[in-house]
C-alpha positions in Angstrom: 44.9 -38.4 -44.2 48.4 -39.7 -45.0 49.8 -36.3 -44.0 48.6 -36.6 -40.4 50.0 -38.9 -37.9 49.3 -39.6 -34.2 51.7 -37.4 -32.2 51.6 -34.5 -34.7 50.9 -31.1 -33.4 48.2 -29.0 -35.1 46.3 -25.8 -34.6 42.5 -26.2 -34.7 40.6 -23.4 -36.5 36.9 -22.7 -36.3 34.9 -21.0 -39.1 31.2 -20.3 -38.9 29.9 -20.7 -42.5 26.8 -18.6 -41.7 28.6 -15.6 -40.3 30.9 -13.0 -41.7 33.5 -13.7 -39.0 37.1 -14.5 -39.9 38.6 -17.9 -39.0 39.7 -18.2 -35.4 42.3 -20.4 -33.9 40.6 -22.1 -30.9 43.4 -24.5 -30.0 47.2 -24.1 -30.6 49.6 -27.0 -30.6 46.9 -29.7 -30.0 48.3 -33.2 -30.3 46.7 -35.7 -32.7 45.8 -38.7 -30.5 43.5 -40.7 -32.8 42.9 -41.0 -36.5 40.2 -43.0 -38.4 41.1 -46.3 -39.9 39.5 -45.2 -43.2 38.0 -42.1 -44.8 34.2 -42.0 -45.2 32.3 -40.3 -48.1 31.6 -37.1 -46.1 34.7 -35.4 -47.4 36.0 -34.8 -43.8 37.7 -37.0 -41.2 37.3 -37.1 -37.5 40.5 -36.8 -35.6 41.0 -36.9 -31.8 43.1 -34.2 -30.3 44.6 -33.8 -26.9 44.7 -30.3 -25.4 44.2 -28.3 -22.2 40.8 -28.3 -20.5 40.3 -24.6 -21.4 40.9 -25.3 -25.1 38.8 -28.4 -25.0 35.8 -26.5 -23.7 36.3 -23.8 -26.3 36.5 -26.5 -29.0 33.3 -28.1 -27.8 31.5 -24.7 -27.7 32.7 -23.7 -31.2 31.8 -27.1 -32.7 28.1 -26.4 -32.1 27.9 -23.8 -34.9 31.3 -23.9 -36.7 33.3 -26.1 -39.0 36.6 -27.1 -37.4 39.7 -27.7 -39.4 43.3 -28.6 -38.4 46.4 -26.8 -39.7 49.5 -28.8 -39.7 53.0 -27.2 -39.9 55.4 -28.6 -42.4 58.4 -27.6 -40.4 
């Protein structure tokens, strides 16, 4: 969690754990707009991202059956 900050740009990747499909980038350059105050026991964190309407709809669709992850650049 300490590696992400509000304002960072990330790519959001979807992976369906029940399918043989490769990971797919569903949003590029999404801006982190919210981070949780603390980390829960689930092993994941919920982050809010700002993106275009088209990418937001694709994210919502993929979230129904996929695991979403963010990739942050170290540049």
